[in-house]
C-alpha positions in Angstrom: 29.4 119.1 110.2 32.6 120.6 108.9 36.3 120.1 108.8 39.1 122.7 108.6 42.0 121.9 106.2 45.3 123.8 106.3 47.4 123.6 103.2 51.2 123.9 103.1 50.8 127.3 101.3 49.2 128.7 104.5 45.7 128.8 103.2 42.8 127.5 105.4 39.6 125.9 104.1 36.5 125.2 106.1 34.6 122.4 104.3 31.2 121.0 104.9 31.3 117.2 105.6 28.8 114.5 105.7 28.6 111.8 108.4 30.0 108.5 107.1 32.3 110.1 104.5 36.1 109.6 104.6 37.9 112.9 105.3 39.9 112.2 102.1 36.7 112.2 100.1 35.5 115.4 101.7 38.9 117.1 100.8 38.9 115.7 97.3 35.2 116.5 96.5 35.6 120.1 97.6 38.4 120.4 95.0 41.4 120.8 97.2 44.7 119.3 95.8 45.0 115.9 97.5 46.5 113.0 95.6 44.5 110.1 97.3 45.8 107.8 94.6 44.3 104.6 95.9 40.9 106.1 96.4 40.6 105.3 100.1 41.8 101.6 100.1 44.6 102.2 102.5 47.0 101.0 99.8 49.3 104.1 99.6 50.1 107.1 101.8 49.1 109.9 99.4 46.4 111.3 101.7 48.8 111.8 104.6 47.6 114.6 107.0 48.7 115.8 110.4 45.7 116.0 112.8 45.7 119.0 115.2 46.7 117.7 118.6 43.4 118.5 120.3 41.6 116.0 118.0 43.9 113.1 118.2 42.2 111.4 121.2 38.8 111.6 119.4 40.0 109.4 116.5 39.8 105.7 116.3 43.4 104.4 116.7 45.2 103.7 113.5 45.1 100.1 112.3 48.3 98.1 111.7 47.6 98.5 108.0 47.5 102.3 108.2 50.7 102.4 110.3 52.4 100.2 107.7 51.4 102.7 105.0 52.6 105.6 107.0 56.0 104.0 107.3 56.4 104.8 103.6 55.4 108.4 103.9 57.7 111.4 104.3 57.9 113.7 107.3 55.6 111.5 109.5 54.9 112.9 112.9 53.0 111.5 116.0 49.9 113.4 114.6 50.2 111.8 111.2 47.2 109.8 109.8 45.9 108.7 106.5 42.7 110.7 106.0 41.1 107.9 104.0 41.0 106.1 107.3 39.2 108.8 109.2 35.4 108.5 108.9 33.3 111.6 109.7 31.1 111.2 112.8 29.3 113.9 114.8 32.1 113.7 117.4 34.5 114.9 114.7 32.5 118.0 113.7 35.1 120.7 113.5 38.1 118.4 112.9 41.3 120.2 111.9 44.0 118.7 109.7 47.0 119.9 107.8 47.6 118.3 104.4 51.2 117.0 104.2 53.4 118.3 101.4 53.9 114.9 99.9 50.1 114.5 99.5 49.6 117.6 97.4 48.3 117.0 93.9 49.0 119.4 91.1 46.0 121.4 90.1 45.0 121.8 86.4 45.9 125.3 85.0 42.2 126.2 85.1 39.2 124.6 86.6 36.0 123.9 84.8 32.8 125.3 86.4 29.8 123.0 85.9 26.3 124.5 85.9 27.8 127.9 86.2 
């Protein structure tokens, strides 16, 4: 399975994803600059994404808790979701999201390569 992530700088990243993982975890673990400050507890809105329209009806509807957190995010649209609340399933293979500007983390000046 995979997801495609569009960043505000115009770059696109196709990431391998595992069933049962949160989309936020997939994005973070592949090293893309997502804040995800609460770690997936739906306690902030720092993993705000916009889901491509053709995928919206395949998602489980947002909970009241998620909608409340999105109320505190910037530039929320009808396609906005918290990607910590989107769990990968086979039906979501190929999911496309755009990371919202307010969810971008700053990258360190250089990355460490482990196992090189």
